[in-house]
C-alpha positions in Angstrom: 0.0 0.0 0.0 1.5 3.4 -1.0 2.3 5.5 2.1 -0.2 8.3 1.1 -3.0 5.8 0.8 -2.1 4.2 4.1 -2.1 7.7 5.7 -5.5 8.4 4.3 -6.9 5.1 5.5 -5.5 5.5 9.0 -6.7 9.1 9.2 -10.2 8.0 8.2 -10.2 5.2 10.8 -9.0 7.5 13.6 -12.5 8.9 14.2 -14.8 6.7 16.3 -17.9 7.9 14.4 -16.4 6.7 11.1 -15.4 3.4 12.7 -19.0 3.0 13.9 -20.3 3.7 10.4 -18.0 1.0 9.0 -19.2 -1.4 11.7 -22.8 -0.9 10.4 -21.7 -1.4 6.8 -20.0 -4.7 7.7 -23.4 -6.3 7.9 -24.6 -4.9 4.5 -25.3 -1.8 2.6 -27.2 1.1 4.3 -28.7 4.4 3.2 -27.4 7.6 4.6 -30.6 7.9 6.7 -30.1 4.5 8.2 -26.5 5.2 8.9 -27.4 8.5 10.7 -30.0 6.9 13.0 -27.6 5.9 15.9 -25.9 9.3 16.0 -27.0 12.6 17.6 -25.8 14.7 14.7 -27.2 16.5 11.7 -27.5 14.8 8.3 -24.8 17.1 6.8 -22.4 16.1 9.6 -23.0 12.4 8.8 -22.5 13.1 5.1 -19.2 14.8 5.9 -18.0 11.6 7.6 -19.1 9.6 4.6 -17.2 11.8 2.2 -14.0 11.2 4.3 -14.6 7.4 4.2 -15.3 7.5 0.4 -12.2 9.5 -0.3 -10.1 7.0 1.6 -11.6 4.2 -0.5 -13.3 2.6 2.5 -16.8 2.9 1.2 -18.5 3.3 -2.1 -21.9 4.9 -2.8 -24.5 3.8 -5.2 -25.9 5.8 -8.1 -29.5 5.6 -7.1 -30.6 9.3 -7.0 -32.9 9.1 -4.0 -31.1 6.8 -1.6 -27.4 6.5 -2.7 -26.8 3.4 -0.6 -23.3 3.0 1.0 -21.3 -0.2 0.8 -18.1 -1.2 2.6 -14.9 -1.7 0.6 -12.7 -4.1 2.5 -9.5 -3.9 0.4 -8.0 -0.9 2.3 -8.7 -2.6 5.6 -6.9 -5.7 4.5 -3.9 -3.6 3.4 -3.8 -1.9 6.8 -4.0 -5.3 8.5 -1.1 -6.6 6.4 0.9 -3.5 7.3 0.3 -4.1 11.0 1.1 -7.7 10.6 4.7 -6.9 9.6 5.2 -5.0 12.8 3.6 -7.7 14.9 6.0 -10.3 13.5 9.0 -8.0 14.3 7.8 -7.6 17.9 7.3 -11.3 18.2 10.8 -12.0 16.9 12.2 -9.4 19.3 10.4 -10.9 22.3 11.5 -14.4 21.2 15.1 -13.3 21.1 14.7 -11.7 24.5 13.4 -15.0 25.9 16.4 -16.8 24.5 18.7 -14.2 26.0 17.1 -14.4 29.4 17.6 -18.2 29.3 21.3 -17.6 28.5 21.6 -15.3 31.5 19.9 -17.8 33.8 22.3 -20.5 32.6 25.3 -18.2 33.2 24.0 -17.4 36.7 23.8 -21.1 37.5 27.4 -21.6 36.5 26.6 -23.3 33.2 28.0 -22.5 29.8 26.3 -19.8 27.8 25.1 -21.5 24.6 26.4 -20.1 21.3 23.1 -20.4 19.7 19.4 -20.4 20.7 16.8 -22.8 19.4 14.4 -21.7 16.8 12.3 -19.2 18.6 8.9 -20.2 17.3 7.1 -22.3 14.8 7.1 -20.4 11.5 4.1 -19.8 9.4 3.3 -22.6 6.9 5.1 -20.9 4.0 8.2 -20.0 6.1 11.3 -21.5 7.4 12.5 -19.6 10.5 15.8 -19.7 12.3 17.2 -17.7 15.3 20.8 -17.8 16.5 22.9 -15.9 19.0 26.5 -15.3 18.0 29.4 -14.3 20.2 30.5 -11.7 17.7 29.8 -8.0 17.1 26.8 -7.1 14.9 29.0 -5.4 12.3 31.0 -8.5 11.8 28.0 -10.8 11.5 26.4 -8.4 8.9 29.7 -8.3 6.9 29.7 -12.1 6.9 26.4 -11.9 4.8 27.5 -9.1 2.5 31.3 -9.6 1.9 32.2 -12.3 -0.8 35.3 -13.0 1.1 33.2 -14.1 4.1 30.1 -15.7 2.7 31.9 -18.3 0.7 33.3 -19.7 4.0 30.0 -20.7 5.5 27.1 -20.5 3.0 25.6 -23.9 2.5 25.3 -27.2 4.5 28.3 -29.0 5.9 30.7 -30.2 3.2 29.6 -27.6 0.6 31.6 -24.7 -0.8 30.4 -21.6 -2.5 31.9 -19.5 -5.3 30.6 -16.0 -5.6 30.6 -14.8 -9.2 29.2 -11.3 -8.5 27.9 -9.5 -5.5 26.6 -5.9 -5.6 25.4 -5.0 -2.1 22.8 -2.3 -3.0 19.1 -2.3 -3.4 18.5 -3.9 -6.8 22.0 -5.4 -6.8 22.6 -9.0 -7.7 24.5 -11.8 -5.9 25.3 -14.6 -8.3 27.0 -17.7 -6.9 27.5 -21.4 -7.4 27.3 -23.8 -4.4 29.4 -27.0 -4.9 28.2 -30.2 -3.2 30.6 -32.7 -1.8 29.5 -35.2 -4.5 30.5 -32.7 -7.2 27.0 -31.4 -8.0 26.7 -27.7 -8.6 23.8 -25.6 -7.4 23.5 -22.2 -9.0 21.9 -19.4 -7.1 20.9 -15.8 -7.5 19.8 -13.2 -5.0 18.5 -9.7 -5.7 18.8 -7.3 -2.8 15.5 -5.6 -1.9 16.4 -4.0 1.5 19.7 -3.1 3.1 19.8 -1.3 6.5 23.5 -1.7 7.6 24.0 -3.4 10.1 20.4 -4.1 11.1 18.5 -5.7 8.4 19.0 -7.4 5.0 16.5 -8.8 2.6 16.8 -10.4 -0.9 14.8 -12.4 -3.3 16.4 -15.7 -4.1 16.3 -18.4 -6.7 18.4 -21.4 -6.0 18.6 -25.2 -5.4 18.9 -27.9 -8.0 19.5 -26.8 -11.5 16.3 -28.6 -12.6 14.4 -27.9 -9.4 15.0 -24.4 -7.9 13.3 -25.4 -4.6 14.9 -22.5 -2.7 12.9 -19.9 -4.6 12.0 -17.6 -1.7 12.6 -14.3 0.0 15.4 -14.1 2.6 14.8 -11.6 5.5 17.6 -11.4 8.0 17.7 -9.2 11.1 20.8 -8.5 13.3 20.2 -7.3 16.8 22.9 -6.3 19.2 22.5 -8.1 22.6 25.1 -7.2 25.2 28.0 -7.3 22.8 26.7 -10.4 21.0 24.4 -10.6 17.9 21.0 -12.2 17.8 20.3 -13.2 14.2 16.8 -14.0 12.9 16.4 -15.6 9.4 13.1 -16.0 7.7 12.9 -17.8 4.4 9.5 -16.8 3.0 8.2 -19.1 0.2 5.4 -18.3 -2.3 3.2 -21.0 -0.8 3.0 -23.6 2.0 3.4 -26.3 -0.6 6.7 -24.7 -1.8 8.0 -24.5 1.8 7.1 -28.1 2.4 8.9 -29.2 -0.8 12.0 -27.3 0.4 11.8 -29.0 3.7 11.5 -32.4 2.0 14.7 -31.6 0.1 16.6 -30.7 3.4 16.2 -27.0 3.6 15.6 -27.1 7.3 18.7 -29.1 8.1 20.7 -27.1 5.4 19.8 -23.8 7.0 20.7 -25.0 10.5 24.1 -26.3 9.3 24.8 -23.1 7.4 24.2 -21.0 10.5 26.4 -23.3 12.5 29.1 -22.9 9.9 28.7 -19.2 10.2 29.5 -19.4 13.9 32.8 -21.1 13.1 33.6 -18.6 10.4 33.0 -15.7 12.9 35.3 -17.3 15.4 38.0 -17.6 12.8 37.5 -14.0 11.6 37.6 -12.6 15.1 40.8 -14.5 16.0 
């Protein structure tokens, strides 16, 4: 949803009278007279609210000359809900990471070793693979491990794999072309196109990869890097176009491959920091 449209929709929803009007329309179309009945205000005042809702695209009005019935348009409401959903997920991920960090603190207070990684924080949505890890390394270094060809080739891919980067342009719209080499000699070409770069906090790129005849890792990678007391909490979401596509990737080992890659990243960070 364009920002100007989002602003218009939220402004229209900010008024309780307009929200009450939408609640009436949720059960079916109404005339202006019917919509005005619950309110102690003049007809022109109600009409003014309707014009705001209509301008925001939240309602539409019929062409009948006498009644001009009003109808609800749900599309802008869904777009607002989708926008809010993105922030809800970010908060859930932050709280999940906080939970893992508190568990680490409790382990340290009891004299136990602080784990180098946390378990996956929550069950991902059906079309996602979701990973969370805590690395004993500064955030800038972890971010560089994802965006520097000299780093990423040392850990990208499951155990036993190597990766050759052919090109990497770390800018929005930039392309990362690579070939992942399996231990049996099979090559797995991949391409990512960067869609968001907020150094050193967030990274996102669309991705096509996997087998040459079955690019099962066609998805969007969303990676967040959060500083936690000198360490880095990393959250990776692989968002597939459908639940079926995500399940196919799981069947071909994407869950285990992702886990092994992030474990290899931990070793690469230790080497880089040494």
